[in-house]
N, C-alpha and C positions, 0 to 999 in steps of 0.2 A: 627604350626607356618607358616605364609605366607612368605616364603623366597622370592618369586617374588616381594613382596611389599617393600622389603628393598631398592631396587634400585630406588623406586618411592617415598620414604618417604620424608616428609618435611625436608628442610635443618635444620641442627642443632639438638640438643636434643639426641645425640647418646651416651652420657656418662651415664652409669648406676652405681650408687654408693648406696650400701645397698638397692637395690630395687627401687631407685628413678631415673627416667630418667631426664636428664638435659643437657643444652648446656655447652660449656666450660666456665670456671669461668670468662673469659673476653669476651665471646661471639664470639671468633674468629672461622672461618671455613676455610676449604680448598676444592679445587675441585678434584673430581675423574672423569677421562676421559675414554672414550671408545677407545682403541687403533685402532679398525677397522675403526673408522670414525674421530677420534680426537675430537669428540664432548663431551661436559660436560654431565655426567650422573646425578650427583647431588653434592651438597656441604655437607660436613660432619664436625661435631664438631672437633676442634683442641685442644686437651687437653693441659693444661698449666702445669708449674711446681707446681702450687698450686693444680691442679687436681691430679697430680701424688702423691703429699704428702697426699691428702685426700684419695686416693685409698689405700695407705699403712695403713692408720688408719682403714679403713674398713676391709682390709685383716687381720690386727692384731686382731681386735675384733672377726673375724670369725675363727682365727687360732686354738684356744683352742678347741672349739666344733668340728671342723673338724678333728683335730688330734685324738680326742677321739671317733670319729665315727667308729663303727666296720668295719673292712675290707670288710666283706660281704656286708654291705650297700653301701660302696664306690664302690664296684664291680657292684652292681645292677644299680647304677646311670650311670656308664661308659658303661655298656652293653645296657642300655636304649638309651644312646646317639648313640651308634653304630647302633642300630635298626632304630633310627630316621633318621640318615644320609643315611642308605640304602634305606629307604622308600622315602626320599625326594631327592634322588640322581639327578634326572633330573633337579629339580629347583636349587639345589646347583651348578650343572655343568653349567647351563645357567648363573648364577651369576658370577662364576669364569671366564667364557669366556667373559662376558660383561666387566669386569673391568681389566682382565689380557690379553685378546686377544687370548689365545691359542685355538686351534681347539677343538670343542665340544667333540670329541671322547677322546682327551687327558684330558679334564676337567672331563669327566665322569669317566675315569680311575683314576684320582687323587682323586675323592670323594671316590671311593671304597678303594683305598690305605689309605686315611686318616681315614676312618671308621675303618679299621682293627687295627689301633693303639688303638682305644678305646676298641675293643674286646680283643686284646692281653693283654693290661694292666688291663682290668677288671679281667682277669684270674690271672695275676701276683700279683694283690693286695692282694689276699687271701693266697699267698705263702710267704709273708714276715715272716720269722721265727727267733727264737732265738736259741742259742746253750748252752749246758751245758756240762762241762767236768771236770775231775779230774786234779788238779795241778800235774805235773809229780813228784814233790818232796813230794807230800802227804800233808795232814793236812788241806787243804781247797779246794774250788771248783771255777771254772771259769764260770761265766754267761755272755754271750754276747748277747745284744739286739740290734735291728735295729730300729731307731726312725726317724720320719720325720725331714728333715733338717730345715724346717721353711718356711717362706714366700719366694716365688720364683718370679723372674721377668724375662720376656722374651721379646726379640726383634726378630721379624721374617721378612723374605724377601717377595718380591712380586711374585716370580716365581712359588711357590706352596703355595698359600695363605691358603688352607685348610690343606694340608698334613704337612706343617711345623708347623702350630699351633697345630695340633693334636699330632704330634710327641713329642712336649714338654708338652702340657697340660695334656695328658693322664697319663704319668708316675708320674708326680708331684701330681696329684689328687689321683692316686692309692696309692702313698706313704703317703698321709695325709698332703700334703703341699698346702696352699692357693696359688693362681696364679694371677699374674698381667701380662697382655699381651699388648705390643705395636706392632700392625701390621704395615707393610709398608704403607706409605701414598698413593702409587699407587693402593693398593688393600685392603682397610679396610673393605669393605662390607662383604666379606666372613667370616672374623673373627667375625664381629658382628652377623652374622647368626649362627655361631658355638656357640657363647656365649649364644644366645637365645635358641638353642637346648639343651644345658647343663642345663639351668634354667628350661626348660620344663621337662627335665628328672628327676628333683628333686634335683639338686644341690642347697644347701642353699645359701642365699644371702650373697654376699661378698667373697665367696670362689674362684670365678673366675671373674675378672674384665678386660674388654677389653677397652683400651684407645686409640682410633684413634687420630693421631696427625701428623702435619708436622713440629713439633718442637722436633725432636728426641733427640737432645742433652739436652734440658731442662728436658724432662721426664726421660731419662735414667740416666742423671747426678743426678737428685733428688733421684732416686731409689738407685744408687750406693753409695750415701752419707748417706743413712739412715741405722742405725745400725740394724734395724729390718729385712732388706733384707739379707737372709742367702745364697741364691743361685741365680746366674745370668746365663742365657743362651742366646747366640746370634748366629744367622745364617746370614751370609752376607760376605762382602768383607774382605780380610785380612787387608787392610788399616784401615777400621773402627774397626775391631776386635782388632787390636793393640792398638788403642786409648782407647777402652773400658777396655782392660786388664790393662792398666796403671791406670785407675781410680779404677778398682776393687782391684788392688794391695795395694792401700792406706788403705783399711780396711781388706785386706786378704779375700775377698769374694770368696767363692767356685764358680768356673766358668766352663761352658762347651762352647766351641767355635767350630762351624762348619764353616770353612772359605773357601777361594777360592780353585779352582782346575785347573789342566792342564793335563787331563788324556790322556796318550798315548794309542793308539789302534794298536796292533801289529799283523800282519798277517804273519805267518811263511811259509816257502816254502812248507810244507806238509799240509797246511790248506785246508779244504773243502771251496772252494771259494764262492759257493752259500750261504752256511751257514754264512760265514764271512760277506758277503754283507748284509744279513738279520740282523745280529747282529750289523753291522755298522749303519744301518738305525735306529735300536732301540736306540743305544747308542748316535747317533748324532742328530736325529730328534725329539725324544720325547720332547714335550713341545716347539717345534720350536728351539731346541738347547739351550734354556735359562735354563740350568740345570747345577748345580755345578759339577756333575759327567759325564757330556756329554763328548764324545770322542772329544778331542781338537786338537790332532795331530796324524796323521796316519803314521806308519812305515811299509812299505811293502817290503817283500823280493823281490829282483830284478827278480827272476825267475817267480813270479806270479803277479808282479806289473801291467803289461799291461792288463791281464785278469780281475783282481780285479777292476782296474780303469775304464775300459769300462763298466762293469756291475754296478758298484757303481754309476757312472755318470748317467746312464740310470735310475736307481732307484731314484736318487735325483731329476732329472728334471721331473719325472713323478708325483711327489707330487703336488696335487692341492692346490694352494695358494689363499687365499681370507679371507673374514670375517669369524671368527671362528664358527659362528652359521649357516653358509650356508651349504647346503647339499654337502657331499663329500669332504669338505675341510680337508686337512691334515696338512697344515701349515698356521697359522694365522699371524697377525702382531706382531711386536716386542712391548715391553711394552711402549716405548716413543721415542721421536725424538732423544734424546741423545744416546740411544742404537743404532739407525740406523746409526748415524754419526760415532760412535765408530767402528762398524762393517765394514762400508764402508772404513774408514781410514785404518783399518788393511788389508783389501783386496788390497787397492791401494798401500800400503807399500810393500806387498809381490810381487805384479806385478812389481813394480819399481826395485826390487832386483833380478828379473829374473824368478819368478814363472810364470807358464803357466796356463791360464784359460782354463780348460777342459770342464766345463759345468756351465751354469747359467740359471736358470729357468726364466719364465716370471714374470713381476711385474704387479700386478693388476692396472687397471686404476681407482684407488680409492683414497680417501683422507687419508687413514690410514698410519700407520708407518710400511711399508713392506720392507723386505729384501728377495730376492729370494734364493732358494736352490742353493748353489755354491760349485764347486769343483775346487781346485787349485792343480796343479801337479808341481813336481820339486821345491818345496819350499825350499829355502836355510836356513841354520841354523841361519843366522843372521836376518831373518825376524821376525818382532815383533809378528806376529800371532802365532809363535811357543813358545813364551815366555809369552803370554798374554791370559787370559781366554776370549775366543771369545764371548761366550754367545749369539750365533745365529747360523743360518743354513749354516755355511761355514765350509768346510772340507779341510784342508791343507794336502797334501800327500807328503811323501818323501820315498825314497827307501834305502835299506841296503843290503850288501852282507855278512858282518861279524856280527854274533850275539853279540859278546862281544862289538864291537863298537856301535851297536844299543842300547844295554842296558845302555851304558854310556850316550848316547844321551837321552834316555828315563828318566834316573834318574837325568839328569842335569836340575833340576828345584827346586825352593824354595818350591814348592807345592808338596803334596803327598797324594792326596785324593783317587783317583781311577785309575784303569788301566784295559785294556782288552787284552786278548791273545787268538789267534786262532791257533790251531795246531791239526791235526788228531791224533797225538800221545799224549795221555793224560799225560804220564810221562814227555814228553818234555815240554808241556804247563805248567805243575806244576813246573818244574825246572825254567822256565822263570819267572813264577809268584812269586816264592820264592825270586827272586833277584830284584824284583821291589820295590822301596822305597815308598810304598803307604799303605793306611789303608785297601783298598778293591780291589779285582781283579775279574773281570768277566772272567772265563775260558770257552771258547767256548760258551759264553753267553753275550748278549748285555744289558740285564736288570738285575740289581743286588740288588736293594733296596727291603727290606722285613721287615715288622714290627717286625718279630721274630729274626732278625739278627742285630748285632751291626753295626752302621753306624758312620763313622768318619775317620779322616786322621792323617797323621804324618807331621813332619816339619811345614811349615807355613800354613798348611791346617787345623790346629785346635788342640783342647785339648778335651779329653773325647770321649764318645760314646753315641749315641742315638739309641733307639730300642733294641730289645733282652732283655735278663736278665740284661745286663749292663745298659739299659735305666732307670730302676727303681732304681738301685744302686746309680745312680747319685743324687738321692733325699733323700737318707737315710744316717744317721750318725750312727756310731758304738759306743755303750755304754757298757762298761765292768765293771762288779762287781767282786771283789775278796771276796768270801763269806767264812767266818770261818765256819768250819764243824766239830764240836767236835766228837771224836770217840765214 
């Protein structure tokens, strides 16, 4: 598959239903833009409600044969997709950087991460088992089987266009479920490439349909209203997730929701400061800070705050900012103009409330949507930046003297996705981690995502888990037989 050609394809004709490529039912398209230049890359078909309904018909026709496909064959297709992504990683990374803006090195890491979901779930697909046991009272047997949930519909975000698609598609296909995917309108090209790689790997027609659109409400609403959709998974903002949950509740659709975050990054008095700074850079700057588990607010023990702040500020301002495909760039542009405005407004609000600007990197003399690496100190608790998901390369710092008081501040959030703790005493770090109201904690580590581990949060950060063994369980239903067993 020529991935580089996707960005240069003729406008329209991006919807593939049952092997037939076609434009949207009403011919509508939308533009995809390069964040590094703000220039149009190309126009893409915008699926309509009618296209969404037709995609369900196609998935329904493919559902039975895919459900009956032996797990070993499903595994082989997923593993072939993993291999193809590894082989074409440079081209996929260029495509991600072109439409998302992130630094090429981050895009290349994302491709590797995304590919691992196909490998992990290729292996999990052959481990879906049944159980057999005696009824405790005697006289009959229990047989418990795991069966595919049915047609699944996904809505994915723009910040990890390959990884978020793979994290949902791979377990669903492994479980025997057909897939409908609506990627974010900012980054549909990567999803179309992954759909093409799956087809080349041998996935039957209709088992995975990618529907690019800028009419999200029409497409998602059509899917959630269709009785044939048995599973719905969304990654995105808490506000949008809440609306989708309300629609899903009308038919009691099984849902997985990975929503917003507000991760605290805690540096204890006994932390290894150099290690904490390295971890902070990983947790804050990966993907330009446009990451749901990015460190969003920093709590530093007052005894080490000065040293950490100085070293962290130096590290932040040393990151080379510019177009993601340029040599040596570590921080690319933000996804769009609205993102830049939001981040700048949060910084201005914090400064107006008494925060101190410690460091701010240069801004390229370019047309793109850039925000420099920024460090704010002495950020007051009433600043919006401590309550809002920044989604950018800005780090607000605050100090603490009393650990109990700090834990109260760290947990004072409607979100509970991730957190980070640094302490040279592992027992101390784990005791702090145990008291954080989040789904995931990085203990002396700034990178926590792994396809083999469950990803998800608590409170308003979502429902369910993706990745790990839990990832495939989300696409399986339990079927119990009580079997009479004559003596």
